[in-house]
N, C-alpha and C positions, 0 to 999 in steps of 0.2 A: 504493499499499500504507499503510494508515494506522497500522499497528503492527507492530513486528518479530514478535510472535506471531500465531496463526493464529485469533484471534477472528473471528466471523462479521461479514462486511460489513454494517454497519446500513443501508447504502443500497440492498442489492440486491432487497429487496422491491418498493421504489418504482420501481427501475429496471426490473424484471420487468413490473410493471403498466403502465408507460409504453410499452413496446414489444412487448406481448403481442399488439395487434392487428396490428401489422405483422408480427409473427412468423407469425401464422396465414395472413396473407395470402400470405406468401412460401412457407410450407410447401404451402399448396394449389397453387401453380404448379409444385411440384417444383424449384424452383432451389435447389440447394445447391453451395456452393464451398468446397472443402477446403483447408486451407493445404498448402504444399509438402511433399512426403513423406508424406503421410497417404493411405493407400489399403489397401483389403481385399487379403487373401493370395490373390488370384485364381489363382495357379498351382495352389493346391491346393483349388480349388472342389470341393464346397460347405462345405469346412472353411474358411471365409472368416475365421475369428477364431484359428486356430492350435491349439496344443495346450498343455497345462500338467501340473504335477504338483505336490504338496504334501502336507503332514501325513503324512511317511513314518514308518515303525516300523521295528523289526528285521526284519520278515518281509513287510511290505506297503507300498504307496504308494499314494495317490489320483491317479489319472489323469483328466484333463479334456479335453473338446473341445466343440464346439458345431457342429451342422449348420444351414446355411441351406437351409430347405424351406419349401414351401406345404403339405405333407402334416401331418395332425394328428398323427402318429406316424412314428417311422423306427427301423429296426433296423440297428444299426452293430456291426462286428466289430471286435476290438481284439487287439493282439499286444504281448508283451514278450519281447525277445531280449537276448542277452549281447553282441551285436555290432549295428553299424548296418545291416548288410546283411540282418539277420533269417535268417541261416543257422542260428544257433544259437539256436533259439526255445526259450523257457522257458515261456510262458503264452500263451494265447489264449481268446477268449470273445466274447460278444455282450452288447449293452446297449440297452434300449430308450429312446429319447427321445421326449418329447412336449411339446406346445404349453403344457402347465401347469407345465412347468419352463423354458420358454423354449428348449427343444431342446437343453438342456446335458447333458453326460453326466458323472457321477462314477462311476468304477470304482475299487473296493478291489482293486487287483491283488496277489495273492499265492496261495500261499507263495513268497516270494524268500529269498535268503541274506543274512544281515547285512552291512553295510559294502560292498555292491558296486554298481557303475555298471550300469545297464541302459538299453536303447533301447525305445521304444514308439511305437505309430502306431495310428490308426484307419482302417477303410475303410467306405465306404458301400455300399449295396446295388447300386449300379450299377458297382462295382468301382474308385471313385475313391479315392485314398489321401490321408491327411492328410500334413502334414510329419512328419518324424521327431523326437521329443522324447528327451531324455536326462535320467535321473533316478537317484538314490541311494537305497539303504536306509540305516538309521542303523546304526551300528557296535554290536556286543556289548561289545567291548573295543577301545580304542584310547588312544594317548598323543599324539596330534595331530589337530587339527580345524581348518579354516578356515571360517568363517562370514562372509558380508556382510550389513549392516545399512543399511536405507534407509527413508526415510520422505519424504512431502510432494512428491508428484509431480503438478504441475499440468501437463497436456498444453497449457493455454493459455498458461502463463508462460514456457514455452522448450522446447528440445529435450531429448529422453532420450538424450543421449549417455553419460551415466553407465550407463544400462541397457545400452546396447551393449557397453562395455568389460566390465562383469560378465558379459555373455553369452559373451564370448570366453574367460573363464577355465575351466580344466579342473579346477582344484583345490579348489573350493568344496563343502562338504557340503549347504549350503542358503543361501537369502536370506531373512532375517528382514527382514519389511516391518512397521514399528511405526505404520502408519496414515495416512491421507490418500492412500490409494491412488489414489483418484479425487477430484476436486473438484466441488462442487456449483455453484460460480459462477465467472464471469471476473473476476480482480482488475482494476479499471480502470487501475491502474498498471503492469500487467504484461501487456498485450496483444500478445503474441509470435507466437502461433499460435492465431488465432480464426477459426473457419470462420463463413460466411453461410448461414443466418440466425444472429443473434448468439444463443449459448446462454443459456438461463433456467435457473433453479433446478428441478430435478426436484421433483414434487409428487406422484407416484403410482408404482406398481409399473412401469408400461410407460415412464415417462420416466427411472426409475432403470435399467431395463435398456438403454434407449437410450444412457445416459451410459456405461455399461460398454462397449457395442457400439463406440461412437465411441472410446474409449481403445484399443481392439485394431485401430483403423486404424493405430496407430503401429507400424512394423516394428521397432523396437528394443525395445519393451516385448513384443512377440510373441516376439522371440528370447530375452529374457530367461525367460520362462515356459517356453519349450521347452528351455532348456538347464540349468535348476536346480529343485530342489524349492523350493516358496515355503512359508513360515510366516508368515501374515499375520494381523494384527488391524486393526479399523477405529478410526477417529477421527472427530471432529466433521464433517469434510467428506465422509466416506462415509456418514454418516448425517443424518436430520433428526429430531431429538429433540423437537422443540416441536409437531409435528403428528403423531397416532397414525397416521392413514391413510399419511402420507409415512414415517413411522419403519418402519412394518410392510413397506412396499414397498422401503425402502433395505435392510433386513435381508435379505428374501428375495433382492433382485437381487445383493447381495454374496455370498451364499451359493451362488447359481447360477452366477455368472461366475467364481468363484475355486476352486481346487482345494481345497476345505475338506472334512474328514471329515463325512459326515452325521450328524445328531443325531436324538434321539427328537422327536416332535411335542410342542410346547410348550416345547422348550429352544432355540429358534432364536437367542434373545439371548444365549445362553451361549457366548462365544467364548474365554474364558479356559481355558486347557489347558496341558498339560506335555509335553516331550520328554526322554526319557533318551538323552544323547549318549555311549553307553557308561558306562564307569566315570570318564570324563574331566570331564563336566559335565552338570548338568540345567537345562534352559532352561525357565523358567516364564514364560508369557506372560499377563499381566494385562490387565484392561479396566477402566479408570477413566472411561469414558463412560456406559455404560448402567446402572451400579450405584452411581454417585456419587449420595449422599443417600439410598439405600434403606433406611439405618437410621440411628439417632442414637447417637453415642458418649456415655459418661456426662459429663455438662455441657452437653449439647446440641449439640455440634458434628456435622454430618452427616459420615458415614463415607464416605470416598473409594472404599472398595472394597465396602462393604456387608458384614454379618457373615459370611454363607456363604462368599463368595470370600475373605475374609480368613482363615478357619479353613482353609479348602482350602489357602491358601498356606502358612500356617503347619505344617500337616501335611505338606505336600510337601517343606519344608526338614528337618523332623524326620525324614523317612523316607529321605531322599537321602544315599547315602555318597560320592557323587562328589567329585572334587576342587574342583570350582567349582559355585558356584551363579549362573546367567546370569538376571537378572531383567528381561524386556522390557515396556515400558509405553508409554503414548503421551506422557507430558509429563515435564518436567525435574524430578527428585526434589530436587536440591540447591538452598539458598536463592540467590536472586538479588536482592540489595538495589541500590537505584538512588539511595541518598543521594548528593548532590554532583555530579549530572551538569551539564553545562555549559547555560547559559541557552538556550532554545530547542529543545533537544533533548526531544521529546515522546515519551516511551517509557513502557511499562508502565502499571501500575493501581496508585495509591497509592505506597507507597516500595518495591514489588517489581515485577519485570518482569511477572509474571501472576497475579494473585489467584486465577483460576479454575483454575490449576494447584496443585501440592502446597503452594506457599507460601500458598495460602489455607486449607490443611487440615493445620495444624500437628500437631494431635493425631492424625491419621491417619498423618502422616509418622512420628511418634515411635513408634508401634506398629509400622510397617514396619520401622524401624531396630531396634527392640527384638527383633522376631522375628530378624533377621540376628544381633544380639548372642547371642541365645539359642542358635541352632543352627549358625552358620558365620561367625564373626568373622574378617575378613581372607581369606575366601574367596569373596566376592559381588562381582559387578560388574553394575550397573544399567544397562540400555540403554534409551535414551530418544529420542523424536521430537518432532515438532510445532515447535521453535523457529527452524528455517530456518538454523541456524548450527552450528559446530563448538564443543562444550563437552566438556572434561575436567576433572573435579572429584573431590576427596577427599569422602568423607561422615564428618566427625568424629563421635564419640560424642555429645559435647556439641554437636549440630549448631544448635541455635537461637542459641548463644553463639559460634559459629565465625566470625562476621565480625569480632569484637573481641577473642576469647579466644585467646591465644597460650600460656596455661599448660597447658591441657588438649589442646592440638593444636599442633603444630609443623608449618607448611606447608612448610618445608624437607625436614625427615626424613619427615614423614607421621605421626610419633608421635602417637597418639591418634585416628587415622582408623579407621573400622570397615569401611568398604567403598569402591567407587570407582564412578563414573559415566561413561558415554561416550555422548555426543549427537552423532552424525555430522549434517553439514549435509543441507539439503533435497536433492533430486534437482532439482527446477527451481523451486521456489517462491521468491518474492523475500525478500531480507533487507536489510542496511543500505544495499547499493549501490541495490536498486530504492526505498528511501525517499529517495534524494536526498541523503543524507548526504555533506558533502565528506570527502576522506580523513583530513585533519587532525582532524576532529570524532570519526571512527571511531577513530583512534589514540588520541585522549585518551580517548574512551569506554571502550575497553579497558583503559588504564592506570588510569583512575578505577575501574572495575569490579574489577579484581583487586586494588586497593588496599583496597577496602571488603570483597570477598568473598576472604579469604586462602585458601580452600579451592579456589578456581578456579586449576587448573594450567595451563589453556590456553584462549584464546578466539580464533576466527576468525569475523568477523562478514560477509563479503562473497562468499564463494565457495560453489559448489553441488558436490554430489557423493554420496560414500557412505562407509561405514566397513567396514573388514576387522578381523576377529579372528583372530589366530593363536594357538591354545589349546594349551598343553601343561601336564603336571602341575604344573609349578613356576612357571609364568608365563603371563600372557596379554599379546600385543603388540597393540595397537590402532593401526590406520594409517588416516590420512585422505587421501582422493583426491578431486580437483576435475576437473570437466569443464565446458567453456564451455556456455552454455544459449541463447544468442542466435542461434546459427548451427549448423548441422549441421557437427560438428568431429571429428577423430579424435585431438585433443590430449588428454592426460590428466596431471595434475600431481601429484606425490607431496607432500601436504601436511605429512607428519611422522608419527613414531611414538612411541609411549609404552608403557613397560613396566610391568605391575602383577604384583608378586611375590607368590607365596603367602605368606599371612600378615600381609601389610603393609597393605592397604586403601589404598595411595598409589601415585600416578602419578609414575613417573621418565621423564624425556626419554630416549628412545632414542639411543644414542650411536654405534651402529655406522653404517659409512659407507653401506650401501645399505640400504633398507628389507627386513624380513624376507621379505614377500611378492615382492619384484621378481623374484627369480631363477625365479619361475614365473608371473609375470604376462604372459600374451602379447599384451594389448593395451596395455601401457604404451609411449608415446612422448614425448618431449620436444623442446623447441625446439632442443637442443643438437645433435642429428643426426637429422633425420626419417628415418625407415626404412619403405619400402613394400615389400610382397610380394604377388605374383599368387598365385592358387589354384593348389595342386598339380594337375597335369595330366598324363596323365588321372588321373581318381579315381572309381572304384578303379582301381588300376594293377597290371600283372601283369610285363611284361618291362623297362619302363623308366618312368621319372617325371620331371618336370622343373617348376621355377618360377622366376620373375624376381625378382631382388633388386636395389632401388636405395636408395642412400643420398645425402642432400643434400651430404655432405662426405665424402671419400676416408678410408678407416678400415679397420682391420682388424677383420673381421666373424667371429664364431664360429657354428658350428652344432652342434646336438644333435637327435638323433632318438631318442625314448623309445617304448617300447612302452605304449599306454595301458593295457592290461588289467593289466600287472604293474608298471608304473612304471620298468622297467629300461632304463638308458641302452644303447642298443645301436651308435650311431655319434656320433662327435663329431670335429669338425676346424675348423681357421682359415684363412681367405684374406683377402688384401686385395682390396677393393672399390672401384673408382674412382668419385667422386662425381658424382652426375647422369647416370650412364651405366648404363643397365639391363644387369644382368648374369645370364645364363641359368645356373642351377644344376641340374646333373644329380644326381639321386638314384639311388644304387647299390641297386637294388631286389633284386638277386640275392642280396644278403647277409640280406635280411628274410623271415622266415616269413611266412605268411597272418595278417592281423590288423590292428587300427587302430594307427595310430601318430600322434605329434605332432612335428613338426619346429620347433624355436625357434631363431630367429635374434636375436643380440646383437650390438650395437656400443655405443660410448659414449654413455650417455644414452638408449638406445632397445632395447626388446625387442618382438619380435612372433612370431607362430607360426601355423601352419597344420595341420590334422589331415587325414590322408588313410589310405587303406585299400589293403592288399595282398591280392590274391585269392589 
C-alpha cells in the first residue's frame, strides 16, 4: 500500500497488461481457485447471491435478489411478512427479471407501516425459495435510532468479520455504506484473499458485473445484506471515471447489484439522495465523485459538488426540521495538515493528507460549512469514508485557521466549533499497519498530527471495523468497533465512544463504563472471557427448546429473553457456568406465546445472542 489514502494504484494498468495473456489462458481452461470461505449460497439455489433491501421510506422498501439461470427472462414471486415464518403475510407479488439487467430484481414493496420490522423472500417458478431477509421501514416519529457506518471493503485485503458482527445485531435501523463497497484492483501489499486467476481491473459492464458477483461469494457480506437495509453511495473504486465505457458499465452494475431505488432514464449517475429518519434526523447522502468539477466557483476553483447538487443540499438543510442533520460523503471534510512529520514517513500530497479530498477544495468546503452555519449550527454531523482509519474531529467556524487559531476555537471545550465529523475505519482495506510503519512511528505520527490539527479529537491508524451511531434528540454517541481482517475470527473490540451534544458541534470522550450499544450488541466478545453459544434447537420450537452455553472462565452468566416484535423483556435470570464445560440451557417455552424471540447471554466482557421462534 503506497499511501494511507485510497488514491488509485498507478501500477495497476501495467500489471493488468503484463498478466492479461496468462489470465485469458487460465480462464479458457476453467481453472478457478477461490480463497477459503468464498462460495455461492448453494443451499438456496438458484438464488446464489442472496437477498438484500435498501433505500427504505416510511411506507415501502426496495427488495433485491438475483436468480442464476440460462433463460432470457424469469418470473419470480416475492413475499413480505411480519414474522420469519411468513404466517402473517402482508404483501406478495411477482417481478420479471431479464438478461438486460443481469437477472437482478428490484421490488418496491409497499404499502407498509412506518418504523416496523418485516421479513421477505423470493421464490422461483420451480418452487425454490431464497433465504429470508429482514428489513425495516423508516419511522414517522422516533426519539432513538441506531445506524451503522461502513466503507472501504476490499474482499482481497482481508476477511469481512466486521460485516458478520453487524449482521448479528438486531437493533440497527440501517447500514450507511460510504463507498468503495467493491474494489477494482488487488493492492499488491494486501494480498490476503486473492483468487486464481489474479483479478484485473474491470473495463466494461460484464467485468463490473462479475466483480459484484464475486463479492457476493462472501457469506458475511450476504448475511449483512439480508439482515439490514442498506443506504450506499459509490466512491472511486466502485467506478472508473477515466474511461466513458467503463464508467457507464460500473454505474449500471452498481445499480443492478445493490438495493437502490430505480431512477429515471438519464439519471443513473445521480446517487445523492435524502432520507428522513422521523423527526429525529435527516440523512443527506452526497456524491463528490461524479459531480466534482462539474462547475466552477467564483475565482475559478472547481466545485466539489457541482451547482445543482449544492443547491439541493442547501434546500434540504433549509426544509428539514429534524433535531439532527447527518451529512454522508466519501471523503474527509476536516483539514489534515502534515507539517513536521518524522523523516522517512511518506504520506499525503503536499502539506495535506489528500489534496484530491476536501483539503484540495477549500472554497467548496467553506460553502458547505456556511450552509451548516446558516441552517443548522451545532446540529450537524458529517459522516465520511475512504481514509481507512478512525477520525473524530470538530469543524470550527474558522476552519482554515483551526490548526493554529486557539482564539476563535477552543479544542478542549469545543467553543467555536460549528459541527463534528466521524470517519470510522475501513472494513478491510489497509492503513498504517499495512504500510509497514513501526508502532513507535505510528504513535509519533498521531501525536504530531493532533499537535498540528487541534480540531482532531481522536485518531486511530491501525485497526479495521465500522462505526455505530446512537442518536437521540439531545445527543449522538459515536462508537468505533474493530475486528481482525487477516483471518476468520469472532473477536470484536470496542474502540471507544464519543458524545456530540445538541448545539455544541464538539466531541466529548464518553465516560460511562460500558458503551451505549453494548447492552444490545449480540455479537460482542472480548478476550476477557470468550463466550460460545449453540443455535437454539429445535427452531421453531413448541413444547421445549435448548441451547449450549460455554465460557472460557467460570463466571456468573445472565440471560434475557425479549419479544422481538414488541421489545418486551419476558424472562431474565442468572446462573453460574463452569469454565470450559459445555452447559445445556433449557428454555421454558411454556411461558412464551407464539412469536419471534431473542435470547441474550452476558458475562464479564462478553455478550452474544440467538434468535428463535415459538409456534
